[in-house]
Structures are given as structure tokens and as C-alpha cells.
C-alpha positions in Angstrom: -123.8 -78.3 -135.6 -124.5 -81.6 -137.4 -128.4 -81.8 -137.9 -130.3 -85.0 -138.0 -130.8 -84.7 -141.8 -126.8 -85.0 -142.3 -126.1 -87.9 -140.2 -126.1 -91.5 -141.7 -125.5 -93.7 -138.9 -127.4 -95.1 -136.1 -126.6 -96.5 -132.4 -128.5 -98.2 -130.1 -128.0 -99.4 -126.6 -127.0 -103.0 -126.4 -130.0 -103.4 -124.3 -132.5 -102.8 -126.9 -132.6 -105.9 -128.7 -133.2 -107.7 -125.3 -135.7 -105.7 -123.6 -137.5 -104.8 -127.1 -136.2 -107.4 -129.9 -139.4 -106.6 -132.3 -138.7 -103.4 -132.1 -134.9 -103.9 -132.9 -135.9 -106.0 -135.4 -137.9 -103.6 -137.3 -135.2 -100.7 -136.7 -132.6 -103.0 -138.2 -134.6 -103.8 -141.0 -135.9 -100.7 -142.0 -132.6 -99.1 -142.1 -130.7 -102.4 -143.6 -133.2 -101.4 -146.6 -131.9 -97.7 -146.8 -128.3 -98.7 -146.6 -127.9 -97.1 -143.1 -125.8 -98.8 -140.5 -127.5 -99.9 -136.8 -124.6 -100.3 -134.3 -124.7 -100.9 -130.8 -123.3 -98.9 -127.8 -121.6 -101.3 -125.3 -121.9 -101.1 -121.1 -125.0 -99.5 -120.9 -127.1 -99.6 -118.3 -130.7 -98.5 -120.0 -132.0 -97.9 -123.7 -132.3 -94.6 -123.4 -128.9 -93.6 -125.3 -129.8 -90.1 -126.3 -129.2 -89.2 -123.1 -126.0 -89.8 -122.0 -124.4 -89.6 -125.5 -122.3 -86.5 -126.5 -123.9 -84.0 -129.1 -122.2 -83.7 -132.4 -121.0 -80.4 -133.5 -118.7 -81.4 -136.8 -117.6 -84.5 -138.2 -114.9 -85.0 -135.2 -116.1 -82.6 -132.8 -118.3 -84.2 -130.1 -119.7 -82.4 -126.6 -120.8 -84.7 -123.7 -122.6 -83.0 -121.0 -122.7 -84.6 -117.9 -125.4 -87.1 -117.5 -126.9 -86.7 -113.7 -130.6 -86.3 -114.0 -132.7 -85.8 -111.1 -135.1 -88.5 -111.8 -132.0 -91.0 -111.5 -131.3 -89.7 -108.1 -133.5 -91.8 -105.8 -131.7 -94.6 -104.9 -133.6 -97.2 -106.3 -133.0 -95.6 -109.8 -129.2 -94.9 -109.6 -128.2 -98.2 -111.0 -129.6 -97.1 -114.3 -127.5 -94.0 -114.5 -125.0 -95.4 -117.3 -121.1 -94.6 -116.9 -120.4 -92.1 -119.6 -116.6 -92.8 -119.4 -116.8 -96.1 -119.8 -119.0 -95.8 -122.8 -116.6 -93.3 -124.6 -113.8 -95.5 -124.3 -115.9 -98.4 -125.8 -116.4 -96.3 -128.9 -113.1 -94.4 -128.7 -114.7 -91.1 -128.5 -112.9 -88.3 -126.8 -115.4 -85.5 -126.7 -115.4 -81.8 -125.2 -116.2 -82.9 -121.7 -118.6 -80.1 -119.7 -119.7 -79.9 -116.0 -123.3 -79.0 -117.2 -125.7 -81.3 -116.2 -127.9 -81.9 -119.5 -129.4 -84.5 -121.1 -129.2 -85.0 -125.0 -133.0 -85.6 -125.3 -133.2 -81.9 -123.8 -131.1 -80.5 -127.0 -133.3 -80.3 -130.1 -130.9 -78.9 -132.6 -130.7 -77.2 -136.5 -127.2 -75.7 -137.4 -127.2 -72.8 -135.4 -130.1 -73.0 -133.1 -130.9 -75.3 -130.2 -134.2 -75.5 -128.2 -134.2 -76.6 -124.6 -136.5 -76.9 -121.8 -136.1 -74.4 -118.5 -135.4 -77.6 -116.8 -131.8 -76.7 -117.8 -131.8 -73.8 -114.9 -133.1 -76.3 -112.4 -130.2 -78.9 -112.9 -127.7 -76.0 -113.0 -128.8 -74.0 -110.2 -125.4 -73.0 -108.9 -124.9 -71.4 -112.5 -126.3 -67.8 -113.1 -129.0 -68.0 -116.0 -127.1 -66.2 -118.4 -124.1 -68.0 -117.8 -126.0 -71.4 -118.4 -127.4 -69.9 -121.7 -123.8 -68.3 -122.9 -121.8 -71.6 -121.8 -124.6 -73.5 -124.3 -123.7 -71.1 -127.2 -119.8 -71.3 -126.7 -119.7 -74.9 -126.3 -122.4 -75.8 -129.2 -121.3 -73.1 -131.3 -124.9 -71.7 -131.9 -126.2 -68.4 -132.3 -129.5 -68.8 -130.4 -130.7 -70.9 -127.6 -134.2 -70.8 -127.1 -135.7 -71.9 -123.9 -139.3 -73.4 -123.7 -141.4 -74.3 -120.2 -140.9 -77.7 -119.7 -144.2 -79.9 -120.2 -146.1 -80.7 -116.9 -145.8 -83.6 -115.2 -142.7 -84.8 -117.5 -140.6 -86.6 -115.1 -137.7 -85.9 -117.7 -138.5 -82.7 -118.8 -137.2 -83.1 -122.2 -137.6 -81.1 -125.7 -137.3 -84.0 -127.9 -140.7 -85.1 -127.0 -142.6 -81.6 -127.5 -140.9 -79.9 -130.4 -138.8 -80.8 -133.5 -137.2 -78.2 -136.0 -138.4 -78.8 -139.6 -135.5 -76.3 -141.1 -134.1 -72.6 -140.0 -137.2 -71.0 -139.4 -139.9 -73.6 -138.7 -140.5 -76.2 -136.3 -143.1 -78.7 -135.7 -145.0 -78.7 -132.4 -147.5 -81.3 -130.6 -151.0 -80.0 -130.1 -151.1 -79.8 -126.4 -154.4 -77.8 -126.9 -157.0 -80.4 -125.7 -154.4 -81.4 -122.3 -153.6 -77.7 -120.7 -154.5 -75.1 -123.4 -153.1 -72.1 -121.1 -149.6 -73.9 -121.3 -150.1 -74.5 -125.2 -150.2 -70.8 -125.5 -147.1 -69.8 -123.3 -145.2 -72.7 -125.1 -146.1 -71.2 -128.5 -145.2 -67.9 -127.3 -141.9 -68.9 -126.2 -141.3 -69.9 -130.0 -142.9 -67.4 -131.7 -140.6 -64.7 -129.7 -137.8 -66.1 -131.9 -139.5 -66.0 -135.0 -140.0 -69.2 -135.3 -142.8 -70.6 -137.7 -145.2 -73.1 -136.1 -146.3 -76.4 -137.6 -148.8 -78.5 -135.3 -148.7 -82.2 -135.2 -151.5 -84.2 -133.8 -151.0 -85.7 -130.2 -152.8 -88.1 -128.4 -151.0 -87.9 -124.9 -154.1 -86.3 -123.4 -155.6 -89.3 -123.4 -153.1 -91.4 -121.4 -153.8 -92.4 -118.0 -150.3 -92.1 -116.2 -147.6 -89.7 -116.8 -144.8 -92.0 -118.1 -146.8 -93.1 -121.0 -145.7 -91.7 -124.3 -148.1 -93.2 -126.3 -149.4 -90.7 -129.2 -146.0 -88.7 -129.0 -145.5 -89.0 -132.7 -143.0 -86.0 -132.5 -140.4 -88.6 -130.9 -139.6 -89.5 -134.6 -136.1 -91.1 -135.5 -135.0 -88.7 -138.5 -131.4 -89.7 -140.0 -130.6 -88.6 -143.7 -133.5 -88.6 -146.2 -134.9 -91.2 -143.6 -137.7 -90.5 -140.8 -139.1 -93.8 -138.8 -142.0 -92.6 -137.3 -143.9 -94.3 -134.2 -147.2 -95.5 -134.7 -150.0 -96.4 -132.2 -152.6 -98.6 -134.2 -154.9 -95.3 -134.1 -156.6 -93.1 -136.6 -153.9 -90.6 -135.6 -151.3 -92.7 -137.3 -152.6 -91.7 -140.4 -152.9 -87.7 -139.9 -149.4 -87.4 -138.0 -147.9 -89.3 -141.2 -149.7 -86.6 -143.5 -148.0 -83.8 -141.6 -144.9 -85.0 -141.6 -144.8 -85.8 -145.3 -145.7 -82.1 -145.9 -143.1 -80.8 -143.6 -140.4 -83.3 -145.3 -141.3 -83.6 -148.6 -137.9 -85.0 -149.6 -138.0 -88.0 -146.5 -139.4 -91.0 -146.6 -141.5 -91.7 -144.1 -141.7 -95.4 -142.6 -143.9 -95.9 -139.9 -142.7 -98.6 -137.1 -144.9 -99.8 -133.9 -144.3 -97.4 -130.8 -147.0 -99.1 -128.5 -144.6 -101.1 -126.0 -141.6 -99.1 -125.6 -143.8 -95.7 -125.4 -145.2 -97.5 -121.9 -141.7 -96.8 -120.6 -141.8 -92.9 -121.2 -140.1 -92.6 -124.6 -139.7 -93.9 -128.0 -137.7 -93.8 -131.2 -135.4 -90.7 -130.7 -135.0 -91.5 -127.3 -133.5 -94.8 -127.6 -131.2 -94.1 -130.6 -128.2 -91.7 -131.5 -127.5 -90.9 -134.9 -124.3 -89.1 -136.4 -122.3 -88.3 -139.4 -119.5 -90.9 -139.7 -117.2 -90.9 -143.1 -116.5 -94.6 -142.8 -117.5 -97.0 -145.4 -119.8 -99.1 -144.0 -120.8 -103.0 -145.3 -124.7 -103.5 -144.9 
């Protein structure tokens, strides 16, 4: 499976520059300086493109899960459901399609392992749990599917705001100890039983006053090639989180970008980007 460090191209929804022009400009400037293309996905209905775009397995093999999350089922949110067929056609992609419901934000990957929250079982309740796991292993071509308990009160139930792979044996994990120590211990146990080492990343989300606020969630960074773009929130924790990231990824260039406005909508950088590996020669 293609990992973030192997990618070289970043896509965003065509709505991002309209909703968050400063963020779009900032991302473009950073990526241009690193000779990484920033391209747009047309015909989208919200900015969270990670969720409705396919997972890249190899250079030309993509897997597309059904985008039908429970949080878009209420009638007032249905208009935000991006049509996947239209988007795939606009990019000339022909992915392997699965009838399994899964958001891209709930698939954290590293070569032969993926991490998802247990929400995958709730959204595919017509499947046997073992069938769920077997399907994911086969479709994604991985050896391990690691299931973790979803974060309490997170309406998306995504894993990418909780944990990220550093390498094959180590993950970064948000420090949820001040929010819910019992849950935090349960979460760590679910990772350790798979033999994973854990590095704790500072997390200020326990200070937030409403559930949709993603302020302080540094782990939702964009990692493309040897570049990590880290959300910042103008707090003292910005420095501490950047220090941890640099220690975990010593070969990566770590650059901060203001994540305060977009965080209030319930997601940050990994959520609003789709990074893949291409073989095209881009003119930056």
C-alpha cells in the first residue's frame, strides 16, 4: 500500500479556496516551494475530500469505498454528499469499488497495516464482523486490520484525528488522558495488543467547548513525501507538538500553518486533502 511518505501530489476540493482562501493560498505556497503540485477535485459538495476519495494501493490501483456516512443521513445534510462517480470520471479514475461503507478519514495506513475505529462495524452492521475484517484485508492487500474504539462524542468516528503511523512498529497517539483517562487506557491497549509502540502527541482538544471543534488536534497533519504541514493554533502547545513530530520524522521538513478557522468545522489538514503518488512530470 502507498504510504504518505511515498506520495508526491496533493488534491483539494474545488470548494476549499472559496471557503478558506487563506488556508488554500498558504498550502499552495508551501507545496510550490517544495515542488509538490496542488490540484483541485471538481464537482465536490464539501471540502472534506479525504472521505469520498479512493485509497491508493499501488501506482494505478485504487480502492473506493461507498461514501454514505451516518452523519450525512439527516435531510439537512444530504446535500453535502459528494457524488463519487462524477468525481472519479472527472479525474479519469477507474477504482475497484466496494459496497462497504467507509470514509477515507477512518483508514490510517502504513504498507501492510491499517487502523480504523470500530465505527466500521456500525456502518456495515449487515456484515459479520469477521467478514468485515477479511474484506478489508483482501481489498487493501494488508496483513493487519487494527480496530480501535472511536473517540467519545466524535460524530465522524474517524481514526485520522486520533492516531498516525510513524513507521511499521510505531504510532503517534493523541494525549487523551485529560479528557477521558479510562478511554485513553482502553485505546492504548487496543494498539499495544498488535505490538505497536506508542509515542504520545500533545492534544488540547479537552479545552474545546463543543464537540465539532477540532482545535488542538495536531495529529491531523498533511504528510506528503518528506514534507509535513502541521496545523497550528497560536498556543504554547504548538511548539511542543512540532518538537515531537520532528523527533518522530527526523528526515521530514515540518512547516506550520494556521489551522484555527478550519478546525472549528470539525476537521483539519488530513481531512481536507487527498495525497497520492503519481508518475507524471509536473511543471510547478
